[in-house]
N, C-alpha and C positions, 0 to 999 in steps of 0.2 A: 379377404374380400378387399375386393376393390369399391375404391370409395369413387362417387360421381364428379368429384373435384379435384382428382390427379390431374385427369387432362387436363384441365383448366391450368391449374396450376402448374405443369410442365411447361406448359403454350406460352404463359405470363415469364414465366423466369427466363425462357428461350430469348422471347423479346426483349427483355430487360438485359442479355447478355450479347446481345448481335451488335450492340452497337461499340463492345469490346473488343471482339476478332479484329485481327490486322485485318488489312485492304492485299489481296496480291501483290507482292513488287512489281515496280514497274519494270527490273531486269532483272537478271541474275548472271554470273560468271559462267561460263559452260564449256571448256576446250579450251580457254585463255579468251576466247571472245565474250562480249557482253551479247544475251541473247533475250528474246522477248518471251512472254509467259507460255508462245508455241516453240520458242528454242530458234526460231529465227533470228538469223542475225541482225544486230544493228552498225549503222554507220553513222559517220561527222560525214561533213561537206568541209572544205577546205575554205572557202567562201563564206559562211559562216565563223562570225569572230565572237570568240567566250564571252559572255557577260552581256552582248548586245540586246540580246531579247527579243531578237529578231532572227527569222528563217531567211535565207538569201535563194533556196528552192523555192519557185511560185510556179505557175501555168505549166508546160509539159514536161518541167524537170519534177515538178510534186508526183504526177502519174507513173513517172517510173521510180520515183523514190516516195514510196508516202510517210508522210510524217508518221510518229510514232503518236497518238492520239490519247490526251488527258481528257479524261470527264470530268464535269462540271461536279466543281465541288473536291478535287482530287488538291491532295496536301503535300506542297513540296517535302521532302525528306532528304538528309546527309548531302552528295553528291547529287540527287536528282533534283531540280525545277520544271518550272513549268513558263513555258514562253506562249504569247498571243499570236498566231500568225494575222499576215494580212487580211483574209478573210473572217477574222473575227474566231476560229478553232482553237482548243488550247494544244498544246504540243509538249512531250517531255523532253527535258535537254540533261547533259550528263557532265557534270564538271561548268556547266555555261553553255555547251554548244548542243543545239537542235538533234535530238536522234531520230533516224531516217531506217527504215527497210529497201531492201531492194525487190522489184515485181521479177528478173529473171531469177532468184533464189526460188525454187521448188518445194524443196523440205529442210525439216529441221539440220539444221549445220550448213548448209549452203555457205558461202564465202563470195560469190563468185563475182560480187561489185567493190574487192579489195582492190585498193591503186586503181580502177576504173578512171579512167583518163586525169590519173594522177592527181586527183583532188577529192577521191572516195574512198573512206578508209576504214574498216572493220574496227570497234572500238575496244581495245585490250588494256 
């Protein structure tokens, strides 16, 4: 016979263990490239200086090369850090370089922005 408290105990236990669960990684390697959780290719921009904590891609640039947004409360880990953009939003960086996606990439695995104008590069 099921006790009326079994559901309550299960829910309480789940609530206690929820903070222990790891957050989804910012990025992972796939086919030799760094990709986001959706499998979209991630890029760096040569005008960004590693460790400078600043993105040089703003205005029309950011419309074409969206920043990989970091959620409020996200924590840096390993090679991943977080920068604050000029507009106050948070952006992930890899080895000190801000990360971006490319709007022309339409499906997971596309890397059409690699070497775009010789300043955009797939993270490998």
